[in-house]
C-alpha positions in Angstrom: -12.3 -31.1 -183.3 -10.8 -27.8 -186.4 -12.6 -25.1 -185.9 -15.0 -24.7 -188.7 -14.9 -21.0 -190.4 -18.3 -18.5 -189.2 -20.6 -17.7 -192.4 -20.9 -13.8 -193.3 -23.8 -12.1 -190.8 -25.7 -11.8 -193.8 -26.4 -15.0 -194.1 -26.1 -16.3 -190.9 -26.3 -13.7 -187.2 -25.3 -17.6 -184.7 -22.0 -18.7 -183.9 -21.1 -21.8 -184.9 -22.0 -23.7 -182.1 -25.7 -22.8 -183.2 -25.4 -23.6 -187.0 -28.2 -26.5 -186.4 -30.7 -23.3 -186.2 -29.3 -22.5 -190.1 -29.8 -24.5 -193.4 -26.8 -24.9 -195.3 -26.6 -23.8 -199.1 -23.4 -24.0 -201.0 -20.8 -23.4 -198.4 -22.5 -21.1 -196.1 -24.9 -21.5 -192.9 -27.9 -19.5 -193.8 -30.3 -19.3 -190.9 -33.7 -21.3 -191.7 -36.4 -19.1 -189.6 -34.7 -15.8 -192.3 -34.7 -18.1 -194.8 -38.3 -18.6 -194.9 -39.7 -15.5 -193.3 -38.5 -12.7 -195.0 -40.0 -14.4 -198.7 -43.4 -14.5 -197.1 -42.7 -11.3 -195.6 -41.7 -9.5 -198.8 -43.9 -10.9 -201.0 -47.1 -10.4 -197.9 -45.2 -6.4 -198.5 -44.8 -6.2 -202.0 -49.4 -7.1 -202.7 -49.9 -5.3 -199.2 -48.2 -2.4 -201.9 -50.4 -3.4 -205.2 -53.6 -4.3 -203.9 -53.2 -7.1 -202.7 -53.9 -7.5 -199.3 -56.7 -8.7 -196.9 -59.2 -5.3 -195.5 -57.3 -2.8 -193.4 -60.0 -3.6 -191.4 -58.6 -6.2 -189.8 -55.0 -4.8 -189.8 -54.4 -4.5 -185.7 -55.8 -7.9 -184.8 -53.6 -9.7 -187.3 -50.4 -7.4 -187.2 -51.3 -7.8 -183.3 -52.3 -11.2 -183.7 -49.7 -13.2 -185.9 -46.6 -12.8 -184.5 -48.5 -14.4 -181.0 -47.0 -18.0 -181.7 -43.4 -16.9 -182.8 -43.2 -15.3 -179.8 -44.9 -17.4 -177.4 -41.9 -19.9 -179.1 -39.4 -17.6 -178.5 -39.6 -17.1 -175.1 -40.6 -20.8 -173.7 -37.0 -21.6 -176.2 -34.9 -19.1 -174.4 -36.4 -19.7 -171.0 -35.4 -23.3 -171.7 -38.7 -25.1 -172.1 -39.0 -26.5 -175.1 -35.9 -27.6 -177.7 -35.2 -25.9 -180.6 -37.7 -27.9 -183.2 -37.2 -26.9 -187.4 -40.3 -27.6 -188.4 -41.8 -25.2 -185.5 -40.1 -22.5 -186.3 -40.2 -22.5 -190.1 -44.1 -22.7 -189.3 -44.1 -20.9 -187.2 -42.1 -17.9 -189.2 -44.2 -18.7 -192.5 -47.5 -17.4 -190.0 -46.1 -14.0 -188.5 -44.4 -13.0 -191.8 -47.6 -12.2 -193.5 -48.3 -9.8 -190.7 -45.3 -8.1 -190.7 -45.5 -7.4 -194.7 -48.0 -5.5 -194.2 -46.6 -3.6 -191.8 -43.7 -2.7 -193.6 -45.7 -1.8 -196.6 -47.7 0.7 -193.4 -44.6 1.9 -192.9 -43.2 2.5 -196.5 -47.0 3.9 -197.7 -47.0 5.7 -194.1 -43.6 6.2 -192.2 -45.1 7.3 -189.0 -47.9 5.0 -189.3 -48.8 4.6 -185.3 -49.9 1.0 -185.8 -46.9 -0.4 -187.3 -44.7 1.2 -184.7 -46.7 0.4 -181.6 -46.5 -3.1 -183.1 -43.4 -3.0 -183.6 -42.6 -1.3 -179.8 -45.1 -4.1 -178.6 -42.7 -6.9 -179.1 -39.7 -5.7 -179.1 -39.9 -5.3 -175.5 -41.8 -9.0 -174.9 -39.1 -10.5 -177.1 -36.3 -9.1 -175.2 -37.6 -9.5 -171.5 -36.7 -13.3 -172.0 -33.4 -13.0 -173.6 -32.7 -11.2 -170.3 -34.5 -13.1 -168.2 -32.9 -16.5 -169.5 -30.1 -15.0 -170.0 -29.6 -14.4 -166.6 -30.8 -17.1 -164.8 -28.0 -19.2 -167.1 -25.6 -17.7 -165.9 -26.8 -17.7 -162.0 -26.3 -21.5 -163.2 -23.9 -20.9 -164.9 -22.4 -19.3 -160.5 -24.0 -22.3 -159.0 -22.2 -24.9 -160.4 -19.0 -23.8 -160.1 -19.0 -22.9 -157.0 -20.8 -25.4 -156.0 -24.1 -23.4 -154.2 -27.8 -24.0 -155.4 
């Protein structure tokens, strides 16, 4: 089996063994989540800046709640509770993208926006936890297999 040339990081932040998480466009792999997420996110951001958005009174609710499904999926995948699903990933990314776009619009208008930074901080921590726990569990499983201890 030959070694596949790695796609530029700006198109795909995945290693070749995870290119199933990418769409192939021309000769490049493009992260499937990013391919759907960013156009929707930036459209929502531009629309919000232009004044075409949901009422600002809904921001605390929608910025906090719309990303929940994608974060639950993130946890489930990193803890190996569910297998990767391209269609699920795309659907959940499109659900979260408008909230991120409106959050970015809030940031661009007021870089110190407390709601934006609170949502960013909470979700950053929530998304880091399963990465650490999942990689630690995988490392422990690998050690157990190597040493014969379970």
